FILUMVEX-882550 format. One record per residue (C-alpha): residue number from 1; residue in three letters; x, y, z. Coordinates in nm, 4 decimals, decimal comma. Layout:
<atoms>
@resi=NUM	resn=Ala	east=X	north=Y	up=Z
...
</atoms>
This chain:
<atoms>
@resi=1	resn=Met	east=-9,8379	north=-1,1005	up=2,6998
@resi=2	resn=Gln	east=-10,1360	north=-1,0586	up=2,9188
@resi=3	resn=Arg	east=-10,3258	north=-0,9618	up=2,5956
@resi=4	resn=Ala	east=-10,4649	north=-1,2369	up=2,4098
@resi=5	resn=Ser	east=-10,4010	north=-1,1022	up=2,0722
@resi=6	resn=Ile	east=-10,2649	north=-0,8045	up=1,8794
@resi=7	resn=Val	east=-10,4773	north=-0,5404	up=1,7374
@resi=8	resn=Ser	east=-10,4926	north=-0,5042	up=1,3582
@resi=9	resn=Val	east=-10,4944	north=-0,1253	up=1,3447
@resi=10	resn=Leu	east=-10,2211	north=0,1348	up=1,4668
@resi=11	resn=Ala	east=-10,4038	north=0,4168	up=1,6486
@resi=12	resn=Leu	east=-10,1975	north=0,6455	up=1,7838
@resi=13	resn=Leu	east=-10,3116	north=0,9641	up=1,6532
@resi=14	resn=Ala	east=-10,6013	north=0,9850	up=1,9125
@resi=15	resn=Leu	east=-10,3568	north=0,9576	up=2,1843
@resi=16	resn=Ala	east=-10,1235	north=1,2072	up=2,0774
@resi=17	resn=Gly	east=-10,3043	north=1,5051	up=2,2155
@resi=18	resn=Ser	east=-10,3996	north=1,3341	up=2,5415
@resi=19	resn=Ala	east=-10,2074	north=1,2251	up=2,8796
@resi=20	resn=Ser	east=-10,2561	north=0,8567	up=2,7606
@resi=21	resn=Ala	east=-9,9886	north=0,6508	up=2,6030
@resi=22	resn=Asp	east=-10,0217	north=0,3079	up=2,4264
@resi=23	resn=Val	east=-9,8423	north=0,0201	up=2,2471
@resi=24	resn=Ile	east=-9,9896	north=-0,0912	up=1,9477
@resi=25	resn=Ala	east=-9,8944	north=-0,3219	up=1,6899
@resi=26	resn=Thr	east=-9,9749	north=-0,5011	up=1,3636
@resi=27	resn=Asp	east=-9,8170	north=-0,7594	up=1,1306
@resi=28	resn=Val	east=-9,7146	north=-0,6367	up=0,8047
@resi=29	resn=Phe	east=-9,6629	north=-0,8396	up=0,5110
@resi=30	resn=Val	east=-9,3879	north=-0,7975	up=0,2580
@resi=31	resn=Pro	east=-9,4431	north=-0,9225	up=-0,0646
@resi=32	resn=Ala	east=-9,1624	north=-1,0594	up=-0,2944
@resi=33	resn=Gly	east=-9,0779	north=-0,7651	up=-0,5395
@resi=34	resn=Gly	east=-9,2584	north=-0,5027	up=-0,3320
@resi=35	resn=Ile	east=-9,2779	north=-0,3528	up=-0,0009
@resi=36	resn=Gly	east=-9,4919	north=-0,3449	up=0,3092
@resi=37	resn=Ser	east=-9,6517	north=-0,0284	up=0,4420
@resi=38	resn=Ala	east=-9,8926	north=0,0886	up=0,7028
@resi=39	resn=Gly	east=-10,0576	north=0,4289	up=0,7438
@resi=40	resn=Ile	east=-10,0446	north=0,5979	up=1,0644
@resi=41	resn=Gly	east=-10,1676	north=0,9429	up=1,1671
@resi=42	resn=Leu	east=-9,9299	north=1,1196	up=1,4099
@resi=43	resn=Gly	east=-9,9443	north=1,4563	up=1,6284
@resi=44	resn=Ala	east=-9,6918	north=1,7326	up=1,5739
@resi=45	resn=Gly	east=-9,4307	north=1,7595	up=1,8641
@resi=46	resn=Thr	east=-9,4991	north=1,4017	up=1,9997
@resi=47	resn=Arg	east=-9,2174	north=1,1578	up=2,0259
@resi=48	resn=Tyr	east=-9,2854	north=0,8213	up=1,8620
@resi=49	resn=Thr	east=-9,0817	north=0,4785	up=1,8700
@resi=50	resn=Phe	east=-9,1479	north=0,2365	up=1,5936
@resi=51	resn=Phe	east=-8,9659	north=-0,1135	up=1,5539
@resi=52	resn=Asn	east=-9,0313	north=-0,4591	up=1,4159
@resi=53	resn=Phe	east=-8,9559	north=-0,8173	up=1,4882
@resi=54	resn=Gly	east=-9,0479	north=-1,1641	up=1,4065
@resi=55	resn=Thr	east=-8,9270	north=-1,3683	up=1,1178
@resi=56	resn=Asn	east=-8,5566	north=-1,2946	up=1,1707
@resi=57	resn=Asp	east=-8,5515	north=-1,1205	up=0,8096
@resi=58	resn=Asp	east=-8,3017	north=-0,8434	up=0,7681
@resi=59	resn=Thr	east=-8,5344	north=-0,5638	up=0,7359
@resi=60	resn=Val	east=-8,5089	north=-0,2058	up=0,6546
@resi=61	resn=Met	east=-8,7761	north=0,0451	up=0,7431
@resi=62	resn=Arg	east=-8,8548	north=0,4040	up=0,7057
@resi=63	resn=Ile	east=-9,1194	north=0,6672	up=0,7766
@resi=64	resn=Leu	east=-9,2506	north=0,9313	up=0,5395
@resi=65	resn=Asp	east=-9,4050	north=1,2471	up=0,6527
@resi=66	resn=Pro	east=-9,7539	north=1,3849	up=0,5286
@resi=67	resn=Gly	east=-9,5593	north=1,5459	up=0,2188
@resi=68	resn=Ala	east=-9,4009	north=1,1939	up=0,1477
@resi=69	resn=Val	east=-9,0513	north=1,3208	up=0,2459
@resi=70	resn=Glu	east=-8,8371	north=1,0579	up=0,4219
@resi=71	resn=Val	east=-8,7890	north=1,1359	up=0,7802
@resi=72	resn=Val	east=-8,5998	north=0,8215	up=0,9197
@resi=73	resn=Asn	east=-8,4363	north=0,5302	up=0,7360
@resi=74	resn=Asp	east=-8,3247	north=0,2463	up=0,9396
@resi=75	resn=Asp	east=-8,1574	north=-0,1118	up=0,9122
@resi=76	resn=Asp	east=-8,0480	north=-0,2931	up=1,2294
@resi=77	resn=Asn	east=-8,1471	north=-0,0938	up=1,5308
@resi=78	resn=Gly	east=-8,4369	north=-0,3307	up=1,5995
@resi=79	resn=Pro	east=-8,4415	north=-0,6790	up=1,7673
@resi=80	resn=Asn	east=-8,1980	north=-0,9166	up=1,5990
@resi=81	resn=Val	east=-8,1388	north=-0,8010	up=1,2392
@resi=82	resn=Ser	east=-8,4952	north=-0,5977	up=1,2282
@resi=83	resn=Ser	east=-8,5334	north=-0,2157	up=1,2348
@resi=84	resn=Gly	east=-8,6295	north=0,0276	up=1,4812
@resi=85	resn=Phe	east=-8,6164	north=0,4115	up=1,5544
@resi=86	resn=Ser	east=-8,7532	north=0,6876	up=1,7537
@resi=87	resn=Phe	east=-8,8312	north=1,0631	up=1,6495
@resi=88	resn=Val	east=-9,0332	north=1,3667	up=1,7083
@resi=89	resn=Ala	east=-9,3026	north=1,4193	up=1,4582
@resi=90	resn=Gly	east=-9,2644	north=1,7687	up=1,3022
@resi=91	resn=Ala	east=-9,6194	north=1,7924	up=1,1685
@resi=92	resn=Thr	east=-9,9816	north=1,6401	up=1,2368
@resi=93	resn=Gly	east=-10,0838	north=1,4340	up=0,9648
@resi=94	resn=Ala	east=-10,0837	north=1,1057	up=0,7829
@resi=95	resn=Tyr	east=-9,7531	north=0,9378	up=0,7777
@resi=96	resn=Asn	east=-9,6321	north=0,5963	up=0,6012
@resi=97	resn=Ile	east=-9,4042	north=0,3478	up=0,7254
@resi=98	resn=Gln	east=-9,2459	north=0,1249	up=0,4773
@resi=99	resn=Leu	east=-9,0870	north=-0,2190	up=0,5191
@resi=100	resn=Ser	east=-8,8482	north=-0,3965	up=0,3090
@resi=101	resn=Arg	east=-8,5382	north=-0,6362	up=0,3119
@resi=102	resn=Phe	east=-8,1530	north=-0,5256	up=0,3308
@resi=103	resn=Pro	east=-8,0185	north=-0,3865	up=0,1122
@resi=104	resn=Asp	east=-8,3307	north=-0,2174	up=-0,0325
@resi=105	resn=Phe	east=-8,2544	north=0,1305	up=0,1525
@resi=106	resn=Ala	east=-8,4442	north=0,3031	up=-0,1687
@resi=107	resn=Phe	east=-8,7443	north=0,0917	up=-0,1172
@resi=108	resn=Ala	east=-8,7586	north=-0,0031	up=-0,4808
@resi=109	resn=Gly	east=-8,8849	north=-0,3662	up=-0,3773
@resi=110	resn=Asn	east=-8,7912	north=-0,6697	up=-0,1675
@resi=111	resn=Ala	east=-8,5403	north=-0,8766	up=-0,3607
@resi=112	resn=Gly	east=-8,5874	north=-1,1894	up=-0,1576
@resi=113	resn=Ser	east=-8,8795	north=-1,4049	up=-0,0600
@resi=114	resn=Ala	east=-9,2179	north=-1,2628	up=0,0791
@resi=115	resn=Phe	east=-9,2151	north=-1,2346	up=0,4687
@resi=116	resn=Thr	east=-9,4440	north=-1,0933	up=0,7447
@resi=117	resn=Asn	east=-9,2936	north=-0,9101	up=1,0566
@resi=118	resn=Arg	east=-9,4746	north=-0,7331	up=1,3560
@resi=119	resn=Leu	east=-9,4661	north=-0,3641	up=1,3408
@resi=120	resn=Val	east=-9,4951	north=-0,2076	up=1,6969
@resi=121	resn=Gly	east=-9,5843	north=0,1632	up=1,7679
@resi=122	resn=Cys	east=-9,5455	north=0,3729	up=2,0987
@resi=123	resn=Asn	east=-9,6158	north=0,7138	up=2,1838
@resi=124	resn=Gly	east=-9,4948	north=0,7070	up=2,5376
@resi=125	resn=Ala	east=-9,5073	north=0,5468	up=2,8726
@resi=126	resn=Thr	east=-9,7970	north=0,3346	up=2,9928
@resi=127	resn=Gly	east=-9,6693	north=0,3198	up=3,3319
@resi=128	resn=Ala	east=-9,3431	north=0,3909	up=3,5575
@resi=129	resn=Glu	east=-9,1249	north=0,2206	up=3,7897
@resi=130	resn=Ser	east=-9,1481	north=0,2535	up=4,1546
@resi=131	resn=Gly	east=-8,7824	north=0,2895	up=4,2389
@resi=132	resn=Ser	east=-8,8053	north=-0,0151	up=4,4747
@resi=133	resn=Asn	east=-8,7786	north=-0,2977	up=4,2073
@resi=134	resn=Asn	east=-8,4221	north=-0,3950	up=4,2305
@resi=135	resn=Thr	east=-8,4797	north=-0,7614	up=4,2229
@resi=136	resn=His	east=-8,7418	north=-0,9780	up=4,0115
@resi=137	resn=Leu	east=-8,9154	north=-1,0555	up=4,3798
@resi=138	resn=Thr	east=-8,9878	north=-0,6791	up=4,4024
@resi=139	resn=Ala	east=-9,0650	north=-0,6206	up=4,0225
@resi=140	resn=Asp	east=-9,2998	north=-0,3468	up=3,9149
@resi=141	resn=Ala	east=-9,6170	north=-0,5033	up=3,7206
@resi=142	resn=Ala	east=-9,6141	north=-0,3790	up=3,3829
@resi=143	resn=Ile	east=-9,9019	north=-0,1454	up=3,2807
@resi=144	resn=Tyr	east=-10,0426	north=-0,2602	up=2,9383
@resi=145	resn=Gly	east=-10,1528	north=-0,0750	up=2,6282
@resi=146	resn=Ser	east=-10,3313	north=-0,2238	up=2,3338
@resi=147	resn=Ala	east=-10,0456	north=-0,4874	up=2,2621
@resi=148	resn=Gly	east=-9,7838	north=-0,4548	up=2,5243
@resi=149	resn=Phe	east=-9,6319	north=-0,2192	up=2,7718
@resi=150	resn=Ala	east=-9,3940	north=0,0929	up=2,7616
@resi=151	resn=Met	east=-9,2439	north=0,1467	up=3,1239
@resi=152	resn=Ser	east=-9,0556	north=0,4656	up=3,1823
@resi=153	resn=Gly	east=-8,7695	north=0,4760	up=3,4714
@resi=154	resn=Ser	east=-8,4829	north=0,6351	up=3,6089
@resi=155	resn=Leu	east=-8,1585	north=0,4277	up=3,6650
@resi=156	resn=Ser	east=-7,9098	north=0,5456	up=3,9044
@resi=157	resn=Ala	east=-7,5557	north=0,4190	up=4,0101
@resi=158	resn=Gly	east=-7,5960	north=0,0669	up=4,1437
@resi=159	resn=Asp	east=-7,9799	north=0,0390	up=4,0444
@resi=160	resn=Val	east=-8,1382	north=-0,2326	up=3,8264
@resi=161	resn=Asp	east=-8,5040	north=-0,1991	up=3,7466
@resi=162	resn=Tyr	east=-8,7303	north=-0,5169	up=3,7046
@resi=163	resn=Phe	east=-9,0671	north=-0,5435	up=3,5493
@resi=164	resn=Ser	east=-9,2976	north=-0,8421	up=3,5522
@resi=165	resn=Phe	east=-9,5308	north=-0,9731	up=3,2955
@resi=166	resn=Thr	east=-9,7427	north=-1,2653	up=3,2175
@resi=167	resn=Gly	east=-9,6574	north=-1,4476	up=2,9004
@resi=168	resn=Ser	east=-9,8013	north=-1,7569	up=2,7119
@resi=169	resn=Ala	east=-9,5873	north=-2,0662	up=2,5716
@resi=170	resn=Gly	east=-9,4713	north=-2,0044	up=2,2211
@resi=171	resn=Glu	east=-9,5457	north=-1,6285	up=2,2262
@resi=172	resn=Val	east=-9,2788	north=-1,3971	up=2,0529
@resi=173	resn=Ile	east=-9,1601	north=-1,1237	up=2,2459
@resi=174	resn=Gly	east=-9,0002	north=-0,7985	up=2,1113
@resi=175	resn=Ala	east=-8,8294	north=-0,5416	up=2,3337
@resi=176	resn=Tyr	east=-8,6721	north=-0,2088	up=2,2667
@resi=177	resn=Thr	east=-8,5261	north=0,0586	up=2,5061
@resi=178	resn=Asp	east=-8,5500	north=0,4435	up=2,4027
@resi=179	resn=Leu	east=-8,2714	north=0,6023	up=2,6164
@resi=180	resn=Gly	east=-7,9591	north=0,8077	up=2,6447
@resi=181	resn=Phe	east=-7,7112	north=0,5692	up=2,8135
@resi=182	resn=Asp	east=-7,5431	north=0,2548	up=2,7530
@resi=183	resn=Ser	east=-7,8210	north=0,0070	up=2,8851
@resi=184	resn=Val	east=-7,7997	north=-0,3841	up=2,9238
@resi=185	resn=Leu	east=-8,1363	north=-0,5580	up=2,9197
@resi=186	resn=Gly	east=-8,2374	north=-0,9014	up=3,0563
@resi=187	resn=Leu	east=-8,5411	north=-1,1375	up=3,0270
@resi=188	resn=Phe	east=-8,5817	north=-1,3638	up=3,3273
@resi=189	resn=Asp	east=-8,8026	north=-1,6451	up=3,3852
@resi=190	resn=Ser	east=-9,0588	north=-1,6925	up=3,6989
@resi=191	resn=Thr	east=-8,7537	north=-1,8298	up=3,9200
@resi=192	resn=Gly	east=-8,5283	north=-1,5326	up=3,8490
@resi=193	resn=Thr	east=-8,3246	north=-1,7291	up=3,5889
@resi=194	resn=Leu	east=-8,1762	north=-1,5360	up=3,3022
@resi=195	resn=Leu	east=-8,2875	north=-1,6544	up=2,9753
@resi=196	resn=Ser	east=-8,1617	north=-1,3818	up=2,7385
@resi=197	resn=Ser	east=-7,9841	north=-1,0602	up=2,7644
@resi=198	resn=Asp	east=-7,8761	north=-0,7702	up=2,5133
@resi=199	resn=Asp	east=-7,6407	north=-0,4971	up=2,5297
@resi=200	resn=Asp	east=-7,6093	north=-0,2864	up=2,2077
@resi=201	resn=Gly	east=-7,8655	north=-0,4244	up=1,9856
@resi=202	resn=Gly	east=-8,0726	north=-0,1057	up=1,9677
@resi=203	resn=Pro	east=-7,9778	north=0,2322	up=1,8624
@resi=204	resn=Gly	east=-7,6288	north=0,3499	up=1,9553
@resi=205	resn=Thr	east=-7,5731	north=0,1904	up=2,2999
@resi=206	resn=Ala	east=-7,9402	north=0,1093	up=2,3570
@resi=207	resn=Ser	east=-8,0810	north=-0,2523	up=2,3735
@resi=208	resn=Ser	east=-8,3274	north=-0,4593	up=2,1898
@resi=209	resn=Met	east=-8,4115	north=-0,8363	up=2,1756
@resi=210	resn=Gln	east=-8,6617	north=-1,0805	up=2,0557
@resi=211	resn=Phe	east=-8,7366	north=-1,4236	up=2,2314
@resi=212	resn=Thr	east=-8,9894	north=-1,6973	up=2,2122
@resi=213	resn=Leu	east=-9,1356	north=-1,7900	up=2,5420
@resi=214	resn=Pro	east=-9,0876	north=-2,1576	up=2,6373
@resi=215	resn=Ala	east=-9,3906	north=-2,1831	up=2,8723
@resi=216	resn=Ser	east=-9,6888	north=-1,9842	up=3,0120
@resi=217	resn=Gly	east=-9,6367	north=-1,7860	up=3,3269
@resi=218	resn=Thr	east=-9,4608	north=-1,4940	up=3,4913
@resi=219	resn=Tyr	east=-9,1387	north=-1,3323	up=3,3271
@resi=220	resn=Tyr	east=-8,9465	north=-1,0361	up=3,4125
@resi=221	resn=Phe	east=-8,7331	north=-0,7713	up=3,2082
@resi=222	resn=Ala	east=-8,4681	north=-0,6003	up=3,3866
@resi=223	resn=Val	east=-8,2908	north=-0,2913	up=3,2774
@resi=224	resn=Thr	east=-7,9519	north=-0,2029	up=3,4067
@resi=225	resn=Ala	east=-7,6113	north=-0,0274	up=3,2617
@resi=226	resn=Phe	east=-7,2988	north=-0,1560	up=3,1033
@resi=227	resn=Ala	east=-7,1129	north=-0,3679	up=3,1987
@resi=228	resn=Asp	east=-7,3523	north=-0,5085	up=3,4744
@resi=229	resn=Phe	east=-7,4143	north=-0,8325	up=3,2812
@resi=230	resn=Ala	east=-7,4846	north=-1,0218	up=3,5996
@resi=231	resn=Phe	east=-7,7641	north=-0,7805	up=3,6716
@resi=232	resn=Thr	east=-7,6449	north=-0,7093	up=4,0313
@resi=233	resn=Gly	east=-7,6141	north=-0,3202	up=4,0066
@resi=234	resn=Asn	east=-7,2292	north=-0,3220	up=3,9114
@resi=235	resn=His	east=-7,2492	north=0,0142	up=3,7439
@resi=236	resn=Ser	east=-7,2072	north=0,3843	up=3,8004
@resi=237	resn=Thr	east=-7,4208	north=0,5059	up=3,5346
@resi=238	resn=Ser	east=-7,7479	north=0,7183	up=3,5708
@resi=239	resn=Gly	east=-8,0126	north=0,8264	up=3,3276
@resi=240	resn=Asp	east=-8,3758	north=0,7901	up=3,2204
@resi=241	resn=Tyr	east=-8,5165	north=0,5230	up=2,9766
@resi=242	resn=Leu	east=-8,8254	north=0,3901	up=2,8094
@resi=243	resn=Leu	east=-8,8823	north=0,0023	up=2,8002
@resi=244	resn=Ile	east=-9,0998	north=-0,0781	up=2,5326
@resi=245	resn=Val	east=-9,2287	north=-0,4589	up=2,5038
@resi=246	resn=Ala	east=-9,4714	north=-0,6171	up=2,2584
@resi=247	resn=Gly	east=-9,5990	north=-0,9689	up=2,1988
@resi=248	resn=Gly	east=-9,9133	north=-1,1585	up=2,1364
@resi=249	resn=Ala	east=-9,9703	north=-1,4663	up=1,8988
@resi=250	resn=Ala	east=-9,6772	north=-1,5938	up=1,7178
@resi=251	resn=Val	east=-9,5987	north=-1,3903	up=1,3890
@resi=252	resn=Pro	east=-9,7418	north=-1,5642	up=1,0673
@resi=253	resn=Ala	east=-9,5065	north=-1,7707	up=0,8826
@resi=254	resn=Pro	east=-9,3494	north=-1,5516	up=0,5701
@resi=255	resn=Gly	east=-9,6031	north=-1,5391	up=0,3018
@resi=256	resn=Ala	east=-9,9182	north=-1,5388	up=0,5258
@resi=257	resn=Ala	east=-10,1369	north=-1,2734	up=0,4592
@resi=258	resn=Ala	east=-10,1393	north=-0,9680	up=0,7145
@resi=259	resn=Leu	east=-10,3905	north=-0,6722	up=0,7435
@resi=260	resn=Leu	east=-10,2185	north=-0,3417	up=0,7200
@resi=261	resn=Gly	east=-10,2834	north=-0,0760	up=0,9643
@resi=262	resn=Ala	east=-10,4341	north=0,2379	up=0,8246
@resi=263	resn=Leu	east=-10,5949	north=0,5503	up=1,0042
@resi=264	resn=Gly	east=-10,7608	north=0,8665	up=0,8832
@resi=265	resn=Leu	east=-10,7247	north=1,1974	up=1,0492
</atoms>
């Protein structure tokens, strides 16, 4: 991404009551026999998205509300076999996000080896598409938060939306769509060549993916609808969406120490 590094503290609470939105991330270490966790302050009535990616470990993730009651528990709705979900916070206060490995749905402790994954949080769009971004040559430039971008858009029949960003060689990128239609997500290089695509890797028929950039330069994400796998606009779908993308330096190897994000209210 255009940011040189990922911040180590999730800081969405301060943004929850304002018009600003952000994408912020931290690396979470999950020890063998234990779970990883990150404290986060959220505001009531605000929609949040969280997902993790990075080591290709089959993660499970959940969030506990200020009363330590489980709100969401997810297995495979993030990039590859990682986890992701969106929800509206029911109360203002300190939430706890916990991360473990499949099939530890009770979060009694990771039964495998230690690993580190990147946890991404988002509380809304950092920018919006222009409506005239139907090719990579007319792509909208992504508007960044602390650790990535969250571009909102509205897809109509025959429409494809492109967003440009600058990445570095070896950078691990995670992407996630929050929407209500059957999306297809594509990643293109500076020449417009398709590098990777995903159909149903996210929740339901939404999309998500993880990709390691081969070189430094300009890249493009494109959002379209099923079954437009050629990204030519060959679909009759319409609907709104939020494309969330995070990156930075490569995720540390499993077992590396990581600073957990923590917030006070």
